[in-house]
VOPAGU-2260 file (C-alpha; in pm, 1 decimal, decimal comma):
REM VOPAGU-2260
SITE   aa  ch    i         X         Y         Z
SITE  MET   A    0       0,0       0,0       0,0
SITE  GLN   A    1     120,3     347,6     -90,8
SITE  GLN   A    2     -11,2     665,7      63,6
SITE  PHE   A    3      67,2    1034,7      74,6
SITE  THR   A    4     -79,6    1348,7     228,7
SITE  TYR   A    5    -144,7    1673,3      45,8
SITE  VAL   A    6    -270,6    2013,3     165,8
SITE  ILE   A    7    -522,2    2171,8     -72,2
SITE  THR   A    8    -409,9    2518,4    -186,0
SITE  ASP   A    9    -686,2    2600,3    -437,3
SITE  LYS   A   10    -913,9    2875,9    -299,1
SITE  ALA   A   11   -1224,9    2681,9    -401,3
SITE  GLY   A   12   -1104,3    2348,9    -257,3
SITE  ILE   A   13   -1195,1    2033,7    -446,6
SITE  HIS   A   14   -1482,7    2146,1    -667,0
SITE  ALA   A   15   -1633,7    1979,5    -974,8
SITE  ARG   A   16   -1363,5    2047,6   -1235,5
SITE  PRO   A   17   -1057,6    1929,9   -1038,6
SITE  ALA   A   18   -1258,2    1644,0    -887,8
SITE  GLY   A   19   -1334,4    1530,2   -1242,4
SITE  VAL   A   20    -966,1    1548,6   -1332,9
SITE  LEU   A   21    -873,8    1338,6   -1026,7
SITE  VAL   A   22   -1143,1    1080,1   -1097,7
SITE  LYS   A   23   -1039,5    1053,2   -1462,8
SITE  GLN   A   24    -674,9    1003,8   -1358,2
SITE  ALA   A   25    -768,1     746,3   -1090,6
SITE  ASN   A   26    -974,2     543,8   -1337,7
SITE  THR   A   27    -667,6     482,8   -1555,3
SITE  PHE   A   28    -530,8     251,4   -1283,6
SITE  LYS   A   29    -643,1     -90,2   -1159,7
SITE  SER   A   30    -557,1     -23,8    -793,8
SITE  ARG   A   31    -813,2      61,2    -526,8
SITE  ILE   A   32    -773,8     433,0    -452,1
SITE  THR   A   33    -930,8     627,0    -165,6
SITE  LEU   A   34    -919,9     993,7     -67,1
SITE  SER   A   35    -956,7    1070,3     304,1
SITE  LYS   A   36   -1024,6    1391,5     493,4
SITE  GLY   A   37   -1028,6    1343,3     867,7
SITE  GLU   A   38   -1269,0    1062,0     955,2
SITE  LYS   A   39   -1434,3    1060,2     609,6
SITE  SER   A   40   -1306,5     880,0     303,0
SITE  GLY   A   41   -1429,6     825,0     -49,2
SITE  ASP   A   42   -1353,8     618,2    -356,9
SITE  LEU   A   43   -1135,8     837,1    -580,0
SITE  LYS   A   44   -1285,2     668,6    -886,6
SITE  ARG   A   45   -1634,1     809,5    -811,7
SITE  ILE   A   46   -1689,6    1184,5    -839,7
SITE  PHE   A   47   -1986,1    1205,3    -600,2
SITE  SER   A   48   -1785,6    1021,4    -336,2
SITE  ILE   A   49   -1512,5    1288,1    -360,0
SITE  MET   A   50   -1749,8    1585,1    -374,9
SITE  ALA   A   51   -1927,5    1457,6     -60,5
SITE  LEU   A   52   -1607,4    1503,3     141,7
SITE  GLY   A   53   -1640,3    1883,4     115,9
SITE  VAL   A   54   -1266,4    1948,8      91,5
SITE  LYS   A   55   -1181,4    2319,3     130,7
SITE  GLN   A   56    -862,8    2525,3      94,7
SITE  GLY   A   57    -614,8    2439,3     370,7
SITE  ASP   A   58    -760,4    2093,1     432,8
SITE  SER   A   59    -518,0    1803,3     447,7
SITE  VAL   A   60    -617,7    1497,5     245,0
SITE  THR   A   61    -462,4    1152,2     232,3
SITE  VAL   A   62    -456,8     937,3     -78,6
SITE  CYS   A   63    -424,4     560,6     -23,9
SITE  VAL   A   64    -348,7     333,9    -318,3
SITE  GLU   A   65    -354,8     -44,3    -296,3
SITE  GLY   A   66    -307,0    -281,0    -588,0
SITE  GLU   A   67     -81,8    -401,5    -864,2
SITE  ASP   A   68       0,8     -57,3   -1008,2
SITE  GLU   A   69       2,5     134,5    -679,0
SITE  ALA   A   70     343,6     301,1    -719,8
SITE  ALA   A   71     259,5     447,6   -1060,4
SITE  ALA   A   72     -89,4     548,4    -945,4
SITE  ALA   A   73      37,4     725,3    -633,7
SITE  ALA   A   74     300,3     917,3    -830,7
SITE  ALA   A   75      51,1    1021,3   -1100,2
SITE  LEU   A   76    -214,8    1130,1    -852,2
SITE  GLU   A   77      32,9    1329,9    -644,5
SITE  ALA   A   78     145,3    1511,2    -960,5
SITE  THR   A   79    -219,2    1574,2   -1056,7
SITE  LEU   A   80    -297,2    1719,1    -713,3
SITE  LYS   A   81       4,9    1948,9    -728,4
SITE  ALA   A   82     -83,9    2067,8   -1078,3
SITE  ASN   A   83    -455,7    2127,6   -1013,9
SITE  LEU   A   84    -509,8    2188,5    -644,7
């Protein structure tokens, strides 16, 4: 299992457009991928699951990746977060 933490810097937090980008990126991998904020977590391959977390600017999120392509998925998702949020 691979995981990393990222602090959201976008003023709008995770809203529809960047959530869509994250979901699209996550769906290119076979691994199980979750995004967690505090006690809540959601499937990063489902946009409504991510939007329901209500992630705002300054919130710390953790991405957990588990599966056969976890290293590549974690690296790609971290780069996507840095580029978009």
